[in-house]
Steps between C-alpha positions, in 0.01 A plus 500: 500500500746544779839647426682184605287287268561740214875475550487117503283498185739732314799285609333184371432663161867601476619145578271353235621752247862420580444124456318563175789709382756232569307250292430739221853632489667150484687491167337280236685327213440648160359284221843501334669382820244222537570382143877509563452292814288245313758484222785445746307221669419345163866517396599343829261211438623465141861473619394230744332304221804536274735383772283196572477424127876531457550275800274233348676528164836465672379185671376357170823594323693331777296184457553500124873551536538198727663224294391145567786257568596269213312171508705311241645176633877516545668173391615296798615184321661378179520164322833317516532323163763265641250314718171688430457604861367837614778707656445797733613847402649707783312434827210286373430176687687202360265237642244503222367261237344573162177310430424427134216310331554369144247386236233747607211539474410135440246365752625607843680833463218728613433300815874489568510878465219533753685275745816706465301823535350374826850425627637839380756305295608670173586283199556502124255312278678394180246479217474266202325661205291196410332529842363849426355440153138523612316799649430296813869425559591861423267602783679256731837657418360847558357391835840365610664828403233704679569301816842664489720230350779549248450336160797337328558367148538120462462501118192437295509124446756380760734369231873449545643820355813322385287307252352815343620750241565858604177608334306236695670600826403860437136405455506277808632779722401837354167370374414395855609836639261668255215274607561552871509875448163484323351329805656672802627826349871438556776279367665227709814600690638148543588223253549131571574265211330158501728239655743783578620462142614841377679595180716797420208637303245453780737685733519785249121514470462510878747790517330686214161452671639627833429169674700341778631160394426235760539128565471347849683359802286191553160347436347152526129495416546343154669194652272203572629454856386849596154514346318500833434775752709345779801397291518829312465710815780308671751526216431867421544603863790267582690487170880497532497779241304739720729799546458874545341640188399161359295523181224241547337340196143370525232433241128539444417150629232357727746356754704821503186701573416264787850531647548873437379638833705250702806572285478876561435457873783248528744741337379783723548282809863464392531877487469550124290781353359485144659789312288750307590475127452877473810538718722314252728722295456492125877515464688170503828504689 
């Protein structure tokens, strides 16, 4: 081999040796260092999981701590016992009427309730106990209540309370409250004596039973001249006694049922809104 070739060959061997030395001499991590590294990485991941978990818990706690606003109805009206109208409290609208149906549920009350429901017109259905003696009629009363209507007490037998003893008055009023509660799960909040004929004792019972005493402003459907759809609609909408807060008396009657939608629409066309009985204060001023 020539001298020049020998020199090149030796140089190449030295270069290869040097490269091999660099690789071989590169510091390697010890087994302990590798374990420490793995542990640090694991701890890092664990901290990340904990932080995410704490974040989720914080979100859940925040949700649980949020308090829902109160949904109880705040009274907007009260009954004026001087004229039995519904009076606004504070800033409530004065141009309202209170719709009431007596002698329910006879033959027409449920259909009347459906008409009022369609018109979004709240009302009180005043119940006579002798109309809910059977299971079938009890179901009718429950259906009226489940449609969203207030149930009032109109005594058990519709007798003039002034002709009854205190014991009889108690049975007429409290006995009916018990029966209504059996059917719908709550006691009536309103009391209307038959013929508007109250006694000192019936007033006391109503107070003890936490019921609002109520008569009416006007009504006509028991009078012969107004026992037709057209005549009853006209007088109820155009009565000289129609005022703000008027307490309107109607009954479970065929002609009243037929006139009911036109009566409500006629009152609304005059700017009157049927008041929700739930907005009436239980305290009499």
